[in-house]
C-alpha positions as CSV (number, residue, x, y, z in Angstrom):
1,X,163.4,230.6,34.5
2,X,161.3,228.6,32.3
3,X,160.7,229.6,28.8
4,X,157.3,231.2,28.0
5,X,154.8,228.9,26.1
6,X,154.2,230.2,22.5
7,X,150.6,230.6,21.4
8,X,150.1,229.8,17.7
9,X,147.3,231.9,16.2
10,X,146.1,233.6,13.1
11,X,146.2,237.4,12.7
12,X,142.3,237.1,13.2
13,X,142.7,235.2,16.4
14,X,145.3,237.8,17.7
15,X,142.9,240.6,16.9
16,X,140.0,238.9,18.7
17,X,142.3,238.6,21.8
18,X,143.3,242.2,21.5
19,X,139.6,243.2,21.4
20,X,138.7,241.0,24.4
21,X,141.6,242.7,26.4
22,X,140.4,246.2,25.5
23,X,136.8,245.2,26.6
24,X,138.1,243.7,29.8
25,X,140.3,246.6,30.7
26,X,137.7,249.4,29.8
27,X,134.2,248.2,30.2
28,X,134.3,245.0,32.3
29,X,136.7,246.4,35.0
30,X,134.4,249.5,35.4
31,X,131.3,247.3,35.7
32,X,132.9,245.2,38.4
33,X,134.1,248.3,40.3
34,X,130.5,249.7,40.3
35,X,129.1,246.4,41.5
36,X,131.6,246.5,44.4
37,X,130.7,250.0,45.3
38,X,126.9,249.1,45.3
39,X,127.5,246.1,47.4
40,X,129.5,248.0,49.9
41,X,126.5,250.2,50.5
42,X,124.5,247.2,51.8
43,X,126.4,247.3,55.1
44,X,128.3,244.5,56.8
45,X,130.7,243.1,54.4
46,X,131.2,239.8,56.5
47,X,127.8,238.6,55.5
48,X,127.3,240.4,52.1
49,X,127.0,237.9,49.3
50,X,126.7,240.6,46.7
51,X,130.1,242.0,47.8
52,X,131.7,238.5,47.8
53,X,130.3,237.7,44.3
54,X,131.7,241.1,43.0
55,X,135.0,240.5,44.4
56,X,135.2,237.0,42.9
57,X,134.3,238.4,39.5
58,X,136.9,241.1,40.0
59,X,139.5,238.3,40.6
60,X,138.3,236.4,37.5
61,X,138.5,239.5,35.4
62,X,142.0,240.4,36.6
63,X,143.1,236.8,36.0
64,X,141.7,236.7,32.5
65,X,143.4,240.1,31.7
66,X,146.8,238.6,32.7
67,X,146.1,235.5,30.8
68,X,145.1,237.3,27.5
69,X,148.1,239.8,27.9
70,X,150.4,236.7,28.2
71,X,148.9,235.1,25.2
72,X,149.3,238.3,23.1
73,X,152.9,238.8,24.3
74,X,153.8,235.2,23.4
75,X,151.8,235.0,20.1
76,X,153.3,233.4,17.2
77,X,151.4,234.4,14.0
78,X,150.7,231.4,11.7
79,X,152.0,232.3,8.3
80,X,150.8,229.9,5.4
81,X,153.6,228.7,3.3
82,X,152.7,228.5,-0.3
83,X,155.4,226.1,-1.2
84,X,153.1,223.1,-1.3
85,X,149.4,224.0,-1.1
86,X,148.4,220.4,-0.9
87,X,150.1,219.8,2.5
88,X,148.1,220.1,5.7
89,X,149.6,222.6,8.0
90,X,148.9,225.1,10.8
91,X,146.5,227.8,9.6
92,X,145.1,225.9,6.7
93,X,141.7,224.4,6.3
94,X,141.5,220.7,5.6
95,X,138.5,218.7,4.3
96,X,138.6,214.9,4.9
97,X,136.1,212.0,5.2
98,X,136.0,209.2,7.4
99,X,136.4,205.8,5.7
100,X,134.9,203.7,4.4
101,X,131.7,205.9,3.9
102,X,131.7,208.7,6.3
103,X,130.6,212.4,5.8
104,X,132.9,215.0,4.7
105,X,134.2,217.3,7.5
106,X,136.3,220.5,7.2
107,X,138.3,222.2,9.9
108,X,140.9,224.9,10.1
109,X,144.0,224.0,12.1
110,X,144.8,226.8,14.5
111,X,146.8,227.2,17.7
112,X,145.1,226.1,21.0
113,X,144.4,229.7,22.0
114,X,142.1,230.1,19.0
115,X,140.6,226.6,18.8
116,X,136.7,226.6,18.6
117,X,135.3,223.4,17.2
118,X,131.9,224.9,16.9
119,X,133.3,227.4,14.5
120,X,135.3,224.7,12.6
121,X,138.6,225.5,14.2
122,X,140.6,222.8,15.8
123,X,143.8,222.9,17.9
124,X,147.0,221.8,16.4
125,X,147.4,219.7,19.7
126,X,144.2,217.8,18.9
127,X,144.5,214.1,17.8
128,X,143.0,214.8,14.4
129,X,145.3,217.8,13.8
130,X,148.4,215.9,14.9
131,X,147.6,213.0,12.6
132,X,146.8,215.3,9.6
133,X,149.7,217.9,9.7
134,X,152.4,217.2,7.2
135,X,150.1,215.0,5.1
136,X,148.9,215.6,1.5
137,X,145.6,215.6,-0.4
138,X,144.7,212.0,-1.3
139,X,146.5,210.3,1.7
140,X,144.7,208.0,4.0
141,X,145.5,208.6,7.7
142,X,144.8,206.7,10.9
143,X,143.6,209.0,13.7
144,X,143.7,207.7,17.2
145,X,140.5,208.5,19.1
146,X,139.3,207.5,22.5
147,X,136.8,205.3,20.9
148,X,139.4,203.5,18.7
149,X,141.3,204.4,15.6
150,X,139.5,206.1,12.8
151,X,140.8,206.1,9.1
152,X,140.3,209.3,7.1
153,X,141.1,210.4,3.6
154,X,142.3,214.0,3.0
155,X,140.1,215.5,0.2
156,X,141.4,219.1,0.0
157,X,143.6,221.6,1.7
158,X,143.0,225.4,1.5
């Protein structure tokens, strides 16, 4: 059997998944069951769009529960090593600027399960993170992007 995929995340990210799982199992499941009961009351199930929609939602909820349970089961908590605080690594926040005169950008590098660019969290699998991991403050790094290579300078790591 193939090895399970590991999901890298912070303690905060794991807690969010545990909270989502609790919500899905307690509240969301009950909501969907109620929708199915109500839709059954409308009569003929073969032409009942409310029933079909509720069953589709039930399948989605059950699938999401299985996915979240798997992610939690295979979670690898990111521990920041304090050996070298100037090296970019998983779980750390990095600030860099695009050269020659771009704006400063800051991101926390997290596992793919926790990535949310709108909250400043990028996946360790992203081109930017892959290029920056293992590099130090002050280094200039070339990042491959679909629009062509981008050169950045690492300004700080936290």
